N, C-alpha and C positions, 0 to 999 in steps of 0.2 A: 359733701357728696356732690358727684357731680355725674349726669343721666348718661347713660349708655345710647347705643343706636339701636336697641333689639325693637322690633314692630311688636306689636300687641300679641300678635299669632306665635310671635319667637317666645314671649313671655309666658305664654299661656302651656305652651308647649315644655318650657323649661321646669314649672311648678308641677307639671304630671311626671316628668321623667328624673324630679332630684331626687336622691336618695339621703334620707335624713342622717345626721351625725350628729347632731348638737341634742341637749335637753328640750329644747323648746322649739326644735325644727317641726314635729307634726303638726301642733297646734299654730306655729307661723305659718306653713303651706295652706294651711286652711283659711287662714286670714289674708293670704295672699290670692287664694281662689276666690274668697267673698269682692276684695278688690277687685281684681279682674270680670268679675261678674258686673259690678257697678259702674265700672268704666264702659263696659260694652252695652249699657243700659242706658248710658248716656249722662252720668254722672259723676263725682268725683271718684275716682280710683281707689277707695279706704275700705277694708274691711275688719270686722273684728266677730269674736267670739268669746262666750264665757264658759269655762271648763270647771271641773270639779277640782278643788288642788289636792286633794287624797288620791284621786285613781286617774285624772286627766281625761275621766267619759266629756264628752262634749254635751254642754247642756241647751245653748243656744245660740245662733251663728248669722251674720248678715253683713249686709254691705250700705254704705253711703246710700241715701234715698231725698237728698234734697232736691235733684232735679227730675224726680220719677214722677208720672201722672200728676204734672204741676208742678208748683214750689212749695217745699218745705224746710223752712231755714232750720227747724230743730233737727231735723232726720240726719246727724253726723251718724257713723256707723255706729260707734260706741251706745248713743241716744237709740237705736234701731234693736240692739239687741238689750240694752238696760229694761226697752218697753216690753220687749217678749219676758226677759226675765223676771220682771216685776208683777208680770200680768196675773201667775198663779201663786199659792203658798208653796214654799220649798222647806223643805225638812230638816237641813239646815241653817245655819245664820248665814248671812251677807257675807261674814269674813271668810268662810270656807269654799268660796269661788274665787277663781282669775281671771280678768279679763284679759285676752290678748288682742291688740291692736295692729295694723301693719304701719299705722301713723302715730305719732305722740300725741296725744290729746290734747287739745285745744283749752283754752280758760272755761270757755263753757262746758265743756264734755268731762274737763276735770273737777268743778265744781257739781254736776250729777254724780260723777263717781263718787264724791267725798260724801254724799249724801246719803248714797246707796248703800255705802257699806263693805264695798266688793273689797278681800282683803288684798288682794295682789292685782297690780296695774302693771301689765308689762308691753311694750310696742318696739316693733322691728326697727322704722326708719325715726331717728330723731328729724324734728320739725323746727329749725332754726330759726324760722322767720312766725310760724305762730302756734308754738308748743309751750305747754305750761309747765310740763312735770320737771323741766329743767331751771324753771323760773318758778318753781314752789316756794321760795322762800319771799317772793314777792305777794304772794296769796293775803287778801284780809285777813287777819290776825283770828278773827273768829273760823273761817275756813282752815286755817293751819292747826289751830288747838283741834278742832276736830279731827282730823285726819291723823293727828301725831297722838290724843287719846285712843283712837279705834286702833293704832297700831298699823295700819294700810300701808303696805311696800310699793313703791312707784321705782320704774326703769327699765332700762333697755333687756328686750328679752335675751335667753342665752339660745340665742340660735346662729347658724351658719350666716358669716359675710355676703356670699352670693343671694339669701333670701333679703338681707337688708336690702342688698341694691336694687334687687327685684322689687321693692316695696316701694321704693325711693322713684323707682323710673315708672310704676303704674299711677302713682299719684303725680308725679311731675308732668307725665304727657297730659292729664287731663285739668290739673288745676288753673294753669293762667288762663285759658277760654274761659271756663267757666266762671270764674271771679270777674272776669269782664261781664259776663251775662250779669251776675249780683250787683254790679256797680253801676249797669244800663239800668236795671229795675228798679233802681232805688232813686238814680238821678236823671237819665235819660243820656247819660256821657257817657264815653268810653274811658276807660281806665286808665288812657293815657293821658287824659284832661284833667286827672287827680292825681293827689298824692296819697296812697294808699300804703300803710305802715306795714300791713302784713294779712297774712293770708289763713284763714283756719277752715280745715275740711276734716 
């Protein structure tokens, strides 16, 4: 997927004006709104929400928090909403819920999602350089066995192509500079001085 030249303001207007036409468009729009909120706060432009799979009602939503109020390496968008989801007892089992993310989950988030028991995981934008869902067969055998036994469903959201493009644009605009900050935090060197294989956010 190639980035468009839309500004963040243009992307925000697009989200507010878009008329849903595909089954996952309403949830996709909420994830996109959270991704823009995260980007505007100075962190990775990724958003997520958890919905009741039966009626589509929103249970919790949020965005990436890695670079908000300090540095929190674990606060990817999926982690943020899972923390809220797991903070209170739920009437239904976890398999009755769906997580929708604007970006394909990374290895860390996929592992957490497996342990969470969330029944369905959908994402707007594939992450070819850091996403784990498309590499699910490379999971350690114990994790692969767990997700298969639980019957978890992983895949791209049934959303409109323009929403998928917008999710990529919001993430792409923020990730390179912020990845460099992470590298510099660890090594004192810029990203260009290191061989970095991928990006997880």
